[in-house]
N, C-alpha and C positions, 0 to 999 in steps of 0.2 A: 472753503470755496468763497471767493470775494462776492461782493454785492453785484457787480457788473455781470459776472458769469451767471449768477443766480437769476438776474433779470432777464438775460438772454434765453436761459432755459425755460423760464415761465412764459416769455413771449412766444417761443417756439411751440410749447405745448398748447398755448391758447390758439395759435394759428391752426395747429392740427386738429384740435377739438372743433373749431369753427368750420373747418373744411369738411370734417366728418358729419357735423350736424347739417351742413348745407346739402350733403349728398343724400342724407336720409329723407325720405318722403317724396323725392322727385322720381317720377317714372322713367325708367331707362328702357329704351327699345332693345338695346343690345342685351340686357340682362333678363328681360321678360321672355315668356314662353307663349307662343301662339301658333295656330295651324299653319302648316306649309302651304295649304290651299284651302279654298272655301267650298265645301260640299254640304248642301242641305237637302232636306226632304220636307214637304208640307206636313207630314205627320210628326215631325220633331224628333225622329229617332237617329238622326245623325248630329252629334254634338260638336260644338266649337268650343274648345277649352282654352282659356287664356289665363296665365299666371302673371300678375303685374309684380315687378320688383323694382327697387330703387337703384341708384347709382352704387350703393354699397352692397347690392345683391340681396337685400332684405325683402321679403314678401310684404306687400302693401294691402292693408285692409281698407275698405271704404272707398276704393277707386271706381269711378264710373267708367265701365268698359262699353263702347259703342260700335256697332257695325252700321256704317252709313251707306244706305242704298240710294241716295239722292241722284247719283250719276248712273244708276242701272235701271233704266226704264223697263227692261225685261224681267225684273224681279217681281215676284208676287209674294207679299208678306200676309200671311193668314191672319184673320181677326184674332186679337188676343183674347185669352180666357183667364179665369181666376187662378187656374193652376200653373200658368206660365210664370217662370221665375224672372222674367224680364218684362220691360215695358216697351211699347212701340208708339212713337210719335209720328202720326201721319203728316204733320206739317213739315218735318225735317227729313222724314223717312229714315229715322234712326231706331235701331233696337238697342236697348241699354239694359245693363245689369251691374249691380254693384259687387265688388269683390268681397270675399269673406276673410277671416282671420289668417288663412294660408295664402292670401292673395289671389285666390282662384275665383274665376266666373265661368261656370259651366253652362253654356247656353245651348239648349235643344231648339235651335232655330227652325221654326215652322215657316219655311220659306221655299217657294218654287221658282222656276224660271232660270234664265241663263243671262250672263253678262260678259262683256269683253274684258280682257285683262286691264286691271286698274280701275274698274268701274265701281268696285266696292272697296271701301276704306275702313280700317280698324283703328280706333283711337282709345287711348286709356288716359283719362283726366286731360283730355285735349292734346296728348302727344300722339302723333302718328306712329303706329307699330308696323302696319303692313297694308298693301293694296292687292286686291285680288280679282281674278276672274270669278264669276259665279257659275257653279256647276250644280245641277239638280237633275234627278231622274224625271222630274216634271219639266220636260224639255220645252213645252209650249206655254208654260207659266200660267196655267188656269187653276192651279191648286189641286189638281188630281193626276195621279200617274196611272195611265191605262192605255191599252191599245185596242180594246174591243170597240169602243165608239169614239176613239181619239187617236192622235198620231204620235204619241211619245216614243213608241218603239221605232217607228220609221225614221223619225228625227234623229234619234240615237244611232240607228244602224248606218245612216249616211256619214256619221263621223268615225265609224271603225277604220282603223288603219291610218287615220290623220293624227295630227298633234293638237287637235282642238281642245283647249282646256276646259271648255264647257261641258265636256263629256269625260274628262279625267277624274273619275271618282275615287281612285286609289292614290291620288297625288304623286304619281310616278314621274310626271313631267315629260314622259315619252309618248309613244303612240297609244291611241285608244285601242284597247285589246280585249281579250277574253276575261281578264280580271275585272275590267270595267263593266263588261257585259253581265258578269255574275252579280256585281253589286246592283246594276240596274234592275235585274230580274228579282232581287230580293226586295225591291220597293214597289213593285207593281201592285196596283189597287190601293196604294197609299194616298191619303188626301188630308186636307185640313181638319176633316171630321174623323179621322182615323181610317181603318179599313172600310172600303166601300164596295158596294156591288156596282161595277162599271155601267151596267145597263140602267141603273136608277140614277137619273141626272137631276132629281128634284132641286138639290141645293147648289148645283154648280153655278147658277146664275147669280145667286147672292154672294157666293165666294168671289167670283170674278169682279164684282163691282167694288171690292174693298180698296184695293191698291190703286186701280187705274184712275 
């Protein structure tokens, strides 16, 4: 093999190596995994799982995954507590979690309220992954899901048979139906403080003041 051929092969290998290196570490929206729709509960028992991958389809450790609620005035973000695996910045209205070694951020978002399509955005290291409507059994965004002294069931019932994404709890993309009703019923009496007695409203005022 002559010197010119060898040089050409080495140059080609260098280009491939450089390109591969460039692909590594850059978040790819096409390769990453994220929820098809955004459904949350103030109690945090509905999880949003994001797996960040790069352009070479490798999982990325240490990526900052953020849900941006700044364009969603109907969202109610519960006050964070030490057990929450994420942080909340009230100045930017962003909930953020860092991915682990498998590229995963599993966010048990303690969020209530609803928002129009596109009002919530999901970022990973500044790369936009998706935009969402916000759906929550806490239909009026006060941090509590109840119908005894509140209006969540009535607000949800008015959306049955429609294609309103703020009540599409099973991410079907179709009409709000019995499947969504079942999910709604499973979250009755859920709140930022856990399971609550709907008649005891002592903490509701302090919860309400956090996001507004």
